[in-house]
N, C-alpha and C positions, 0 to 999 in steps of 0.2 A: 336733762336730755342726754341721750346716748349718742356717741359719735358714730357716724357711718364708717364701716370698715374701709380702710384704705386699700386700693388695688395693689397687689404685689408687684414688685418691680420686674420688668421683663428680664429673661435670662441674658446674661452677658454674651455678646457675640464671641464666637470662638477666636482664640488668639491666632495670630498669624503663624506662629510656630506649630500649633495644633493642626491648622489647615494644611500646612506643608507636609506634616507627618501623615495625615490622612491621604493626601494626594500620592505620596510615595508608596503607601500601603496598597492603594487602589491600582497604581501602575504595576507594582510587583505582582499582585494577584492576577492582573490581566496578562502579564507576561507568562506567568506559570500556566495559566489556562491555555494560552495560545501555543506554547511549547508542547503541552500535553496533547492538545488537539492535533497538532502537526505530527507528533509521534504516532498517534493512533492512525491518522490518515496514511502515513508512510508505511506502517506495518500492514495495514489492511490492503494496501495496493501493491505490495511487493509481488514480484513475479518470480516464481521458483524456476521457471524454464531456463533462465540464464545460469542456473547451477545444475542443470540436468546432466547426468553422467550415463555412460553405457550401463545397461542393466536396469535403469529406472523405468517405471511405468507411468503412463499418462492417461488422463481421461479428457474427453472433449466436452466442456460444459456449454459450448456454443453450438454451431451447426456447420455444415460443409462450406457454406459461403463465408461465414464469419466464425471461424474456429476460436475457441477459448480454451486452450490446452492448459491443464494443471497437473502437477505431479500427484500421484496417488500410490498407494501400496500395490505391489504386484499381485497380492492375494485378495485385493479388494474387489467387490462385485462390480465396481464401475471401471476397472482397469480395461482399457481398450487397446493401448499401443505400448510397445516396448522399445526403448532407445537402443539401437545397435551400433551407432557411430555418431560422434559430435564433431562438427567442423566450425570452429569459431571464425569470426571476422569475414564471413562470406554470406551470399544469398544464392549461390550457385547450386540448384537442385541436382544437377547432373552428377555431382560428386557422390550421390547416394545410389546411382545406377549400378546394379549388380550386387549391392551390399544389403539392400533392404526393400521392403514393399514400396515405400515412397519416402520423399524428403519433406520435412516441414520446416519452414523458416519463420522467424519472427524477428522484427527489428524492434527492440525495446526502446520506445520513444520517450523523450524527456517530457512530453505533454502529459504522460501518465505517471509522472514522478519516478521514472525508471532510469536505467543506467546509460542508455544510448548504444547498447551493444547490439550486434547483429550476428546471427549464427544459423546453421542448418542442423537439424536433428534428423538422422536417418532412422525411420521407425518401421517396425513390423507390426502388422495387425494381429492382436492376440484374441480378439472376439470372433466367434464363428457363428 
């Protein structure tokens, strides 16, 4: 008579040391992914307006009620406005009277992962 084959022994459970190592690797990978995602989110949401200088040009990617001003090249086809004066740390539009066509202010809020700065840009319309 032939003997029936014996079932193979189940694999040994991972050792405690191996489990701890795998947990550390998983946590490290999760941290790297979270930091990478945070960096992408921060760079994608940065607002260039807080670095606008006299002579820079802007385009409005929003509308008149909810403007979304972005820096653009002055030779670009979407350039609409030119910065003629910058007043930091204020929201007083009257400072642009007599200097430009109008004043634009934006308070860079922390809810949009921004700096908390406020400023006025005095702008001239360059589109006709």
